[in-house]
N, CA, C and O atoms as a GROMACS GRO file, in nm:
protein
  348
    1UNK      N    1   0.089  -0.121   0.000
    1UNK     CA    2  -0.002   0.001  -0.001
    1UNK      C    3   0.086   0.123  -0.001
    1UNK      O    4   0.165   0.140   0.091
    2UNK      N    5   0.077   0.208  -0.098
    2UNK     CA    6   0.154   0.326  -0.109
    2UNK      C    7   0.123   0.431   0.001
    2UNK      O    8   0.212   0.485   0.067
    3UNK      N    9  -0.006   0.455   0.018
    3UNK     CA   10  -0.048   0.552   0.120
    3UNK      C   11  -0.168   0.493   0.192
    3UNK      O   12  -0.236   0.402   0.144
    4UNK      N   13  -0.193   0.551   0.313
    4UNK     CA   14  -0.303   0.513   0.393
    4UNK      C   15  -0.390   0.634   0.418
    4UNK      O   16  -0.343   0.730   0.478
    5UNK      N   17  -0.511   0.633   0.375
    5UNK     CA   18  -0.600   0.741   0.400
    5UNK      C   19  -0.677   0.712   0.524
    5UNK      O   20  -0.741   0.607   0.531
    6UNK      N   21  -0.676   0.796   0.623
    6UNK     CA   22  -0.752   0.775   0.750
    6UNK      C   23  -0.846   0.897   0.763
    6UNK      O   24  -0.802   1.012   0.762
    7UNK      N   25  -0.972   0.868   0.776
    7UNK     CA   26  -1.075   0.965   0.799
    7UNK      C   27  -1.126   0.957   0.949
    7UNK      O   28  -1.171   0.852   0.996
    8UNK      N   29  -1.114   1.075   1.021
    8UNK     CA   30  -1.150   1.070   1.163
    8UNK      C   31  -1.279   1.156   1.173
    8UNK      O   32  -1.278   1.274   1.139
    9UNK      N   33  -1.389   1.093   1.222
    9UNK     CA   34  -1.514   1.158   1.242
    9UNK      C   35  -1.519   1.246   1.357
    9UNK      O   36  -1.427   1.242   1.440
   10UNK      N   37  -1.620   1.326   1.370
   10UNK     CA   38  -1.640   1.417   1.487
   10UNK      C   39  -1.646   1.340   1.618
   10UNK      O   40  -1.611   1.391   1.724
   11UNK      N   41  -1.694   1.211   1.609
   11UNK     CA   42  -1.699   1.129   1.736
   11UNK      C   43  -1.569   1.062   1.770
   11UNK      O   44  -1.560   0.991   1.870
   12UNK      N   45  -1.465   1.083   1.685
   12UNK     CA   46  -1.332   1.022   1.711
   12UNK      C   47  -1.315   0.890   1.642
   12UNK      O   48  -1.208   0.831   1.652
   13UNK      N   49  -1.419   0.838   1.569
   13UNK     CA   50  -1.402   0.710   1.503
   13UNK      C   51  -1.322   0.732   1.372
   13UNK      O   52  -1.348   0.820   1.290
   14UNK      N   53  -1.226   0.644   1.362
   14UNK     CA   54  -1.136   0.648   1.243
   14UNK      C   55  -1.178   0.540   1.141
   14UNK      O   56  -1.214   0.429   1.180
   15UNK      N   57  -1.173   0.571   1.012
   15UNK     CA   58  -1.209   0.483   0.905
   15UNK      C   59  -1.085   0.475   0.813
   15UNK      O   60  -1.031   0.578   0.771
   16UNK      N   61  -1.039   0.348   0.782
   16UNK     CA   62  -0.928   0.332   0.688
   16UNK      C   63  -0.926   0.190   0.639
   16UNK      O   64  -0.997   0.106   0.693
   17UNK      N   65  -0.846   0.162   0.539
   17UNK     CA   66  -0.823   0.025   0.503
   17UNK      C   67  -0.724  -0.037   0.598
   17UNK      O   68  -0.631   0.031   0.642
   18UNK      N   69  -0.739  -0.159   0.631
   18UNK     CA   70  -0.645  -0.225   0.723
   18UNK      C   71  -0.512  -0.252   0.659
   18UNK      O   72  -0.502  -0.292   0.543
   19UNK      N   73  -0.412  -0.228   0.737
   19UNK     CA   74  -0.278  -0.263   0.698
   19UNK      C   75  -0.196  -0.312   0.818
   19UNK      O   76  -0.213  -0.262   0.930
   20UNK      N   77  -0.112  -0.406   0.795
   20UNK     CA   78  -0.029  -0.458   0.903
   20UNK      C   79   0.096  -0.360   0.921
   20UNK      O   80   0.175  -0.371   1.015
   21UNK      N   81   0.108  -0.266   0.826
   21UNK     CA   82   0.220  -0.169   0.837
   21UNK      C   83   0.205  -0.075   0.953
   21UNK      O   84   0.303  -0.018   1.001
   22UNK      N   85   0.087  -0.059   0.998
   22UNK     CA   86   0.055   0.035   1.107
   22UNK      C   87  -0.022  -0.045   1.215
   22UNK      O   88  -0.120  -0.114   1.186
   23UNK      N   89   0.027  -0.033   1.340
   23UNK     CA   90  -0.046  -0.107   1.448
   23UNK      C   91  -0.169  -0.044   1.489
   23UNK      O   92  -0.174   0.020   1.594
   24UNK      N   93  -0.271  -0.058   1.413
   24UNK     CA   94  -0.398   0.007   1.438
   24UNK      C   95  -0.460  -0.035   1.574
   24UNK      O   96  -0.525   0.044   1.642
   25UNK      N   97  -0.437  -0.162   1.612
   25UNK     CA   98  -0.498  -0.210   1.736
   25UNK      C   99  -0.436  -0.139   1.857
   25UNK      O  100  -0.495  -0.146   1.965
   26UNK      N  101  -0.326  -0.073   1.845
   26UNK     CA  102  -0.265   0.007   1.948
   26UNK      C  103  -0.333   0.135   1.973
   26UNK      O  104  -0.323   0.192   2.082
   27UNK      N  105  -0.404   0.183   1.873
   27UNK     CA  106  -0.476   0.306   1.882
   27UNK      C  107  -0.608   0.293   1.965
   27UNK      O  108  -0.647   0.382   2.040
   28UNK      N  109  -0.669   0.180   1.946
   28UNK     CA  110  -0.794   0.155   2.017
   28UNK      C  111  -0.866   0.034   1.963
   28UNK      O  112  -0.813  -0.035   1.876
   29UNK      N  113  -0.981   0.007   2.008
   29UNK     CA  114  -1.062  -0.107   1.967
   29UNK      C  115  -1.092  -0.096   1.819
   29UNK      O  116  -1.128   0.010   1.769
   30UNK      N  117  -1.076  -0.210   1.749
   30UNK     CA  118  -1.108  -0.206   1.605
   30UNK      C  119  -1.238  -0.281   1.576
   30UNK      O  120  -1.273  -0.378   1.643
   31UNK      N  121  -1.306  -0.232   1.477
   31UNK     CA  122  -1.421  -0.299   1.411
   31UNK      C  123  -1.385  -0.313   1.269
   31UNK      O  124  -1.370  -0.212   1.199
   32UNK      N  125  -1.370  -0.434   1.222
   32UNK     CA  126  -1.323  -0.460   1.085
   32UNK      C  127  -1.436  -0.516   0.999
   32UNK      O  128  -1.500  -0.614   1.036
   33UNK      N  129  -1.458  -0.459   0.892
   33UNK     CA  130  -1.563  -0.507   0.793
   33UNK      C  131  -1.497  -0.510   0.653
   33UNK      O  132  -1.414  -0.425   0.620
   34UNK      N  133  -1.536  -0.605   0.576
   34UNK     CA  134  -1.483  -0.623   0.439
   34UNK      C  135  -1.546  -0.508   0.357
   34UNK      O  136  -1.667  -0.488   0.355
   35UNK      N  137  -1.454  -0.434   0.287
   35UNK     CA  138  -1.503  -0.326   0.202
   35UNK      C  139  -1.529  -0.376   0.060
   35UNK      O  140  -1.603  -0.312  -0.015
   36UNK      N  141  -1.468  -0.489   0.022
   36UNK     CA  142  -1.489  -0.540  -0.111
   36UNK      C  143  -1.442  -0.688  -0.117
   36UNK      O  144  -1.387  -0.738  -0.020
   37UNK      N  145  -1.463  -0.754  -0.227
   37UNK     CA  146  -1.410  -0.889  -0.246
   37UNK      C  147  -1.343  -0.890  -0.377
   37UNK      O  148  -1.382  -0.823  -0.472
   38UNK      N  149  -1.235  -0.971  -0.379
   38UNK     CA  150  -1.157  -0.997  -0.503
   38UNK      C  151  -1.153  -1.144  -0.519
   38UNK      O  152  -1.089  -1.214  -0.441
   39UNK      N  153  -1.219  -1.193  -0.618
   39UNK     CA  154  -1.231  -1.339  -0.642
   39UNK      C  155  -1.209  -1.374  -0.789
   39UNK      O  156  -1.237  -1.295  -0.879
   40UNK      N  157  -1.155  -1.501  -0.812
   40UNK     CA  158  -1.128  -1.539  -0.950
   40UNK      C  159  -1.255  -1.601  -1.012
   40UNK      O  160  -1.326  -1.677  -0.946
   41UNK      N  161  -1.283  -1.567  -1.133
   41UNK     CA  162  -1.394  -1.617  -1.207
   41UNK      C  163  -1.343  -1.720  -1.308
   41UNK      O  164  -1.280  -1.683  -1.408
   42UNK      N  165  -1.369  -1.848  -1.285
   42UNK     CA  166  -1.311  -1.951  -1.377
   42UNK      C  167  -1.362  -1.945  -1.512
   42UNK      O  168  -1.296  -1.988  -1.607
   43UNK      N  169  -1.486  -1.890  -1.527
   43UNK     CA  170  -1.547  -1.888  -1.669
   43UNK      C  171  -1.474  -1.782  -1.756
   43UNK      O  172  -1.439  -1.805  -1.872
   44UNK      N  173  -1.454  -1.661  -1.692
   44UNK     CA  174  -1.387  -1.555  -1.773
   44UNK      C  175  -1.236  -1.555  -1.759
   44UNK      O  176  -1.166  -1.492  -1.837
   45UNK      N  177  -1.183  -1.628  -1.658
   45UNK     CA  178  -1.043  -1.639  -1.637
   45UNK      C  179  -0.986  -1.498  -1.595
   45UNK      O  180  -0.877  -1.457  -1.636
   46UNK      N  181  -1.064  -1.430  -1.517
   46UNK     CA  182  -1.028  -1.300  -1.472
   46UNK      C  183  -1.058  -1.282  -1.321
   46UNK      O  184  -1.150  -1.346  -1.270
   47UNK      N  185  -0.985  -1.200  -1.253
   47UNK     CA  186  -1.015  -1.165  -1.115
   47UNK      C  187  -1.118  -1.049  -1.116
   47UNK      O  188  -1.109  -0.958  -1.199
   48UNK      N  189  -1.216  -1.055  -1.023
   48UNK     CA  190  -1.332  -0.968  -1.022
   48UNK      C  191  -1.340  -0.901  -0.884
   48UNK      O  192  -1.323  -0.965  -0.780
   49UNK      N  193  -1.369  -0.766  -0.888
   49UNK     CA  194  -1.388  -0.694  -0.765
   49UNK      C  195  -1.534  -0.663  -0.750
   49UNK      O  196  -1.595  -0.615  -0.844
   50UNK      N  197  -1.591  -0.689  -0.635
   50UNK     CA  198  -1.731  -0.654  -0.607
   50UNK      C  199  -1.743  -0.579  -0.471
   50UNK      O  200  -1.662  -0.599  -0.380
   51UNK      N  201  -1.842  -0.496  -0.460
   51UNK     CA  202  -1.873  -0.440  -0.332
   51UNK      C  203  -1.959  -0.524  -0.252
   51UNK      O  204  -2.032  -0.601  -0.314
   52UNK      N  205  -1.963  -0.524  -0.123
   52UNK     CA  206  -2.051  -0.609  -0.039
   52UNK      C  207  -2.202  -0.593  -0.075
   52UNK      O  208  -2.249  -0.483  -0.101
   53UNK      N  209  -2.272  -0.702  -0.077
   53UNK     CA  210  -2.412  -0.697  -0.099
   53UNK      C  211  -2.455  -0.647  -0.237
   53UNK      O  212  -2.571  -0.610  -0.259
   54UNK      N  213  -2.360  -0.648  -0.327
   54UNK     CA  214  -2.397  -0.612  -0.468
   54UNK      C  215  -2.345  -0.715  -0.563
   54UNK      O  216  -2.228  -0.754  -0.555
   55UNK      N  217  -2.429  -0.760  -0.653
   55UNK     CA  218  -2.383  -0.874  -0.736
   55UNK      C  219  -2.292  -0.826  -0.854
   55UNK      O  220  -2.220  -0.909  -0.910
   56UNK      N  221  -2.292  -0.702  -0.892
   56UNK     CA  222  -2.229  -0.658  -1.010
   56UNK      C  223  -2.071  -0.651  -0.992
   56UNK      O  224  -2.021  -0.618  -0.884
   57UNK      N  225  -2.003  -0.680  -1.091
   57UNK     CA  226  -1.857  -0.667  -1.093
   57UNK      C  227  -1.822  -0.520  -1.125
   57UNK      O  228  -1.865  -0.465  -1.226
   58UNK      N  229  -1.742  -0.458  -1.034
   58UNK     CA  230  -1.703  -0.315  -1.055
   58UNK      C  231  -1.568  -0.299  -1.125
   58UNK      O  232  -1.535  -0.192  -1.176
   59UNK      N  233  -1.490  -0.410  -1.126
   59UNK     CA  234  -1.362  -0.403  -1.189
   59UNK      C  235  -1.312  -0.545  -1.211
   59UNK      O  236  -1.336  -0.631  -1.127
   60UNK      N  237  -1.247  -0.572  -1.318
   60UNK     CA  238  -1.189  -0.709  -1.343
   60UNK      C  239  -1.061  -0.692  -1.421
   60UNK      O  240  -1.039  -0.593  -1.492
   61UNK      N  241  -0.975  -0.792  -1.405
   61UNK     CA  242  -0.847  -0.796  -1.473
   61UNK      C  243  -0.790  -0.935  -1.466
   61UNK      O  244  -0.821  -1.006  -1.370
   62UNK      N  245  -0.708  -0.980  -1.560
   62UNK     CA  246  -0.645  -1.113  -1.553
   62UNK      C  247  -0.550  -1.121  -1.430
   62UNK      O  248  -0.522  -1.230  -1.380
   63UNK      N  249  -0.501  -1.007  -1.383
   63UNK     CA  250  -0.405  -1.002  -1.274
   63UNK      C  251  -0.468  -0.962  -1.145
   63UNK      O  252  -0.532  -0.857  -1.133
   64UNK      N  253  -0.446  -1.055  -1.040
   64UNK     CA  254  -0.500  -1.028  -0.904
   64UNK      C  255  -0.441  -0.904  -0.849
   64UNK      O  256  -0.511  -0.825  -0.785
   65UNK      N  257  -0.312  -0.882  -0.872
   65UNK     CA  258  -0.239  -0.764  -0.820
   65UNK      C  259  -0.290  -0.633  -0.874
   65UNK      O  260  -0.288  -0.532  -0.803
   66UNK      N  261  -0.336  -0.630  -1.002
   66UNK     CA  262  -0.393  -0.516  -1.060
   66UNK      C  263  -0.528  -0.486  -0.995
   66UNK      O  264  -0.561  -0.371  -0.969
   67UNK      N  265  -0.606  -0.591  -0.971
   67UNK     CA  266  -0.736  -0.574  -0.906
   67UNK      C  267  -0.721  -0.525  -0.761
   67UNK      O  268  -0.796  -0.439  -0.716
   68UNK      N  269  -0.619  -0.582  -0.687
   68UNK     CA  270  -0.596  -0.535  -0.545
   68UNK      C  271  -0.556  -0.384  -0.550
   68UNK      O  272  -0.608  -0.304  -0.472
   69UNK      N  273  -0.463  -0.345  -0.642
   69UNK     CA  274  -0.421  -0.210  -0.647
   69UNK      C  275  -0.542  -0.116  -0.683
   69UNK      O  276  -0.554  -0.006  -0.628
   70UNK      N  277  -0.628  -0.160  -0.774
   70UNK     CA  278  -0.746  -0.077  -0.808
   70UNK      C  279  -0.837  -0.068  -0.688
   70UNK      O  280  -0.892   0.038  -0.659
   71UNK      N  281  -0.852  -0.174  -0.621
   71UNK     CA  282  -0.934  -0.179  -0.497
   71UNK      C  283  -0.890  -0.084  -0.386
   71UNK      O  284  -0.969  -0.013  -0.323
   72UNK      N  285  -0.757  -0.088  -0.367
   72UNK     CA  286  -0.699  -0.001  -0.260
   72UNK      C  287  -0.714   0.148  -0.302
   72UNK      O  288  -0.758   0.232  -0.223
   73UNK      N  289  -0.676   0.178  -0.423
   73UNK     CA  290  -0.686   0.317  -0.473
   73UNK      C  291  -0.832   0.366  -0.465
   73UNK      O  292  -0.857   0.475  -0.413
   74UNK      N  293  -0.925   0.289  -0.516
   74UNK     CA  294  -1.063   0.330  -0.518
   74UNK      C  295  -1.125   0.346  -0.378
   74UNK      O  296  -1.198   0.442  -0.354
   75UNK      N  297  -1.095   0.254  -0.288
   75UNK     CA  298  -1.148   0.267  -0.152
   75UNK      C  299  -1.083   0.384  -0.083
   75UNK      O  300  -1.153   0.460  -0.017
   76UNK      N  301  -0.954   0.403  -0.095
   76UNK     CA  302  -0.890   0.525  -0.039
   76UNK      C  303  -0.952   0.653  -0.090
   76UNK      O  304  -0.966   0.749  -0.014
   77UNK      N  305  -0.989   0.657  -0.216
   77UNK     CA  306  -1.055   0.778  -0.271
   77UNK      C  307  -1.186   0.795  -0.208
   77UNK      O  308  -1.224   0.908  -0.177
   78UNK      N  309  -1.267   0.681  -0.185
   78UNK     CA  310  -1.397   0.692  -0.128
   78UNK      C  311  -1.386   0.741   0.019
   78UNK      O  312  -1.465   0.823   0.065
   79UNK      N  313  -1.284   0.687   0.090
   79UNK     CA  314  -1.270   0.731   0.231
   79UNK      C  315  -1.235   0.880   0.233
   79UNK      O  316  -1.289   0.954   0.315
   80UNK      N  317  -1.145   0.925   0.142
   80UNK     CA  318  -1.101   1.065   0.141
   80UNK      C  319  -1.219   1.158   0.111
   80UNK      O  320  -1.224   1.270   0.162
   81UNK      N  321  -1.316   1.111   0.024
   81UNK     CA  322  -1.427   1.198  -0.016
   81UNK      C  323  -1.545   1.192   0.082
   81UNK      O  324  -1.616   1.290   0.103
   82UNK      N  325  -1.564   1.069   0.143
   82UNK     CA  326  -1.690   1.058   0.214
   82UNK      C  327  -1.662   1.026   0.371
   82UNK      O  328  -1.750   1.039   0.455
   83UNK      N  329  -1.539   0.985   0.399
   83UNK     CA  330  -1.517   0.946   0.537
   83UNK      C  331  -1.562   0.801   0.566
   83UNK      O  332  -1.553   0.753   0.679
   84UNK      N  333  -1.609   0.736   0.466
   84UNK     CA  334  -1.659   0.595   0.485
   84UNK      C  335  -1.596   0.503   0.383
   84UNK      O  336  -1.555   0.550   0.278
   85UNK      N  337  -1.588   0.377   0.407
   85UNK     CA  338  -1.524   0.285   0.319
   85UNK      C  339  -1.620   0.223   0.222
   85UNK      O  340  -1.577   0.151   0.132
   86UNK      N  341  -1.750   0.249   0.237
   86UNK     CA  342  -1.849   0.192   0.148
   86UNK      C  343  -1.864   0.275   0.021
   86UNK      O  344  -1.890   0.396   0.022
   87UNK      N  345  -1.844   0.201  -0.088
   87UNK     CA  346  -1.849   0.267  -0.220
   87UNK      C  347  -1.993   0.266  -0.269
   87UNK      O  348  -2.021   0.316  -0.378
   0.00000   0.00000   0.00000
C-alpha cells in the first residue's frame, strides 16, 4: 500500500483500510468489515472486484495484483471523499 487514508469523524471514529504496516490495534478497539471482495472467475479467467451485498462486478483484470491495486486506490478515494469505506 503506497499510502493510507484515514478519516476521523467528529465522534473520534477512524475509518481506513487495514494494513499490518501500522499497528492500528494500539490506537484503540477495532471494528473490521470487508469493504470489497476480489475473487477469481473460472469462466472468464479474470479476477473480479465486487462491493459487499452487490452482485455486479465493478472491476476485473487477469491480474489479481492489478485488481488489488485498483481496490485499494478506489477505496482510499472513497474514504477521502466521504469518510466511509462503502463505495
